C-alpha positions in Angstrom: 129.5 84.4 130.7 126.0 83.1 131.3 125.7 79.7 132.9 123.5 77.0 131.5 121.0 77.4 134.3 120.8 81.2 133.7 120.3 80.7 130.0 117.6 78.1 130.6 115.9 80.5 133.1 116.1 83.4 130.5 114.6 81.2 127.8 111.8 80.0 130.2 111.0 83.6 131.1 110.9 84.6 127.5 108.5 81.7 126.7 106.3 82.5 129.7 105.8 86.1 128.6 102.4 86.7 126.9 102.7 87.4 123.2 102.5 91.0 122.1 99.4 92.2 120.4 99.9 92.7 116.6 100.9 96.2 115.7 98.2 98.2 114.1 99.4 99.8 110.9 98.9 103.5 111.0 98.6 105.8 108.0 101.0 108.8 107.9 99.6 112.1 109.1 101.7 114.1 106.6 104.0 113.3 103.8 106.4 115.3 101.6 106.0 115.7 97.8 109.1 114.2 96.3 110.8 114.4 92.9 110.1 112.3 89.9 111.5 112.5 86.4 109.6 112.6 83.2 110.8 111.0 79.9 112.3 114.3 78.9 114.4 114.5 82.0 112.4 117.2 83.7 111.7 117.0 87.4 108.1 116.5 88.3 106.3 116.3 91.7 105.8 112.8 92.9 104.1 110.9 95.8 105.0 107.4 96.9 102.7 106.3 99.6 103.2 102.8 101.0 102.6 100.6 104.0 100.5 97.9 105.4 97.8 100.4 106.3 97.0 100.7 102.5 96.2 97.0 102.3 93.8 97.4 105.3 92.0 100.0 103.2 91.7 97.7 100.2 94.7 99.0 98.2 96.2 95.5 97.5 99.1 94.9 95.1 97.9 95.1 91.5 94.7 97.0 92.4 93.3 99.4 89.8 92.9 102.9 91.2 90.8 105.9 90.4 92.4 109.3 91.0 90.2 112.4 91.2 91.4 116.0 91.7 89.0 118.4 93.5 89.5 121.6 95.4 93.2 121.1 96.0 92.8 117.4 97.1 93.7 114.1 95.6 91.1 111.5 96.1 92.4 108.0 95.5 90.0 105.0 95.6 90.1 101.4 94.5 88.1 100.6 91.4 85.6 97.9 92.3 84.4 95.3 89.9 80.6 95.5 89.8 
């Protein structure tokens, strides 16, 4: 069992340690197309990206998005109010 002095020393060492730099959210490099279900019960391809990295790019909760399809790519952007 740890003595009171040892516990106090451990706490002091923890407090003396410099704080860690905040973690930088990183977007995923790849993802897998999952399965969604339509109203008729048929399986449909689905993507569910998520993470703090999206907020850094302006994709905040409740944002309106524009989705464009071109040359086998999905381009998702935030609709800005002009």
